[in-house]
N, C-alpha and C positions, 0 to 999 in steps of 0.2 A: 446480593443485589439483583433486582429484576432489571432487565434491559428490554424495553419495549418500543423505544423511539430514538430518533436522532439526538434528541435532548438528553436522553439517558446516556448515550455513548459519549457525548460531549462532556457531561458531568463526570463520567467515569474517568476520562482522560484528564480533565481539569484537576481532579483530586489526586492525580499521580504526579508527584513532583519530578520524578525521573523523566517521564514522558514530556512534561511541560518544559523542562530544561533542554531537551533535545529539540523540541519545536522552536523554542526561542533561539537556540544556536543556529538552526537552519534559516530562520528569518533574518539573521544578521548578514547573510549573503546578499540580501536584497535582489533575489532572482525574479525574473518575470514569470508569472503564472506558476508559482512553485507550490508543491505539496509534499508532505511526507505520506507515504502510501503503503499499501499491501499488508504484509505480515505484522508490521508495527501496530496496526489498529486491530486486525483480525485476531492476533494472538491475545491481546489484552481482553477482548470480548470473550474469546473462548476460555482463557484462563479464569476469568470471573465466573462464567457460567458453569465451569467445572469446579469452582470453589477452591482453586489452587492457592496455597499460601505463598508460593514463590513464583515469580515470573518465569515463563518459558524463555530460554535463551534464543535470541534472534541471530540468524547467520549474517544479517545485514540490516541497516536502516536505509530504506530507499527514499532519497530526496530527488524529486523530479521537477523539471521546469520546462518552459517552452520559449525558445529564443532562436529565430531564424538567422539572426545577425552573426552568430558565432557557433557554427556547427563543427566542433572539433573535440574529439574525445580527450585530447590532452588538456583542454580547458577544464573539462569535467574533473580530471585527476587533480588539477590545481585547486579546484573548489573543495574537493575531498580533503586535501592537505590543510586548507584553511579551517575546515570544521574540526580536523584532528588537533589543531592547535587550541581550540576552544574545549573540546571534549575528546581527549586522546584515546580513551578506552572504548569508544563507540565504533562499530564496524560500518562506517559511512559508505554509501554508494550513491553517487550523484550522476544523474542521467538527463541529458537534454532530449526531450521527446520530439523535438523538431527534426531529429535525425533518425529516430528509432524505427520509423516505418520502413526505411530502407533495409535495416537488419532483419525486420520481420516480414519482408516481402509484401508490404501493404501500400495502399494509396496513402498520401501524406495525412497525418493527423491535423486537426484544426486547432487543438489546444491540449493542455495536459489532461483535462477532464475527458476529452475525446479518447486520448490514449488510455486512461484508466478504464474507460468503458470497454476497451478491447483487451483487458487482462484476461487470463484464462478462466478464472473462477469468479462467480458473483460474490462469494464471501471474501475475496481479496481485492475486489474492485472498489476500494475505499481510499479516501485521501483526507488529510487534515492540514490546516494551516492557520496562521494568525492573520487577521486583517490589520489595517493601519492602526486601529485602536486596541490591538492585542486581544480581540475577541476570537475565540476558537471557532473555526468553520469546518464543517464536515461535508464532503461530497461523496455521494453514493449513486453513481449513474445507473447502476443495476438494482438499486434499492438496498435496504438493510435486512429485509425479511430472511433471507437465506443465512446470513451470518449470525443473526440473533436466534434463529431456529436451529443452529448447528448443522446446516445443510451445505454440502459442497456440490455445486452444479456448474456446468459450463455457462459462460456469458453467452448472450445471443450471438455475439461475433464468432465465438468458438463453436457454436452449433451450425454456423453457415457453410462449413465444408468438411468433408471427411478427413482431409489433411489436418485441419486445425483440431478436429475432434480427436484424432490420434495423438496429437501433441498434448491435449488436455489429459487424455487417459494415461499417457506415459508420465506426465508430470505428477498426477495424483498418485500414481503407483510409487514413484521415486520419493515423493515427499513423506509418504507413510504417516500422515497426520493422525490417523486413528490410534497409532501406538502411543501418542501423547494425549490426545483428546478423545477418550474412548466413547463419548456420547455422540460424536458427529456421525452424520449419515452422508454417505458419498453416492451421488448419482452418476452412473456411467451409461449414457445413452448408447 
């Protein structure tokens, strides 16, 4: 399958029952400004572009949301437990982005999409969710060009300082994505 647009990505996910079940499960939490993001989407795109017949295993399924009213990691763990009752074999990870700026030493994020824009790689700065009518929505604050062209580059945010750039470089090295997806090109400024 050719992947050339956001519509192509949405169609790819809509045709994957496993992914749609996960997205529907996350929606049941009724979280404000929620998204499933990062590797969940990137891996699907890269697996498809590499013509893999089997899905690459995910270390976690990142569900993010944005809620200033309850900034407590314990609450996030309770949400993970709720999701595990729906789909127990999924490695859920739920994070309130309204508190993550503190952990990352950054000014407060304004929304979940703002947080996604500050992920380390453009190819990972992606999110999916369902609207109230169960239409699949994709956010890609850094665009989709890099992920569909199999390019790993730092987001503009991670290019903004040497400290962040060193985190990007270390992360890319540790992830060792090229051992799984041999066609990807990694840019290390």
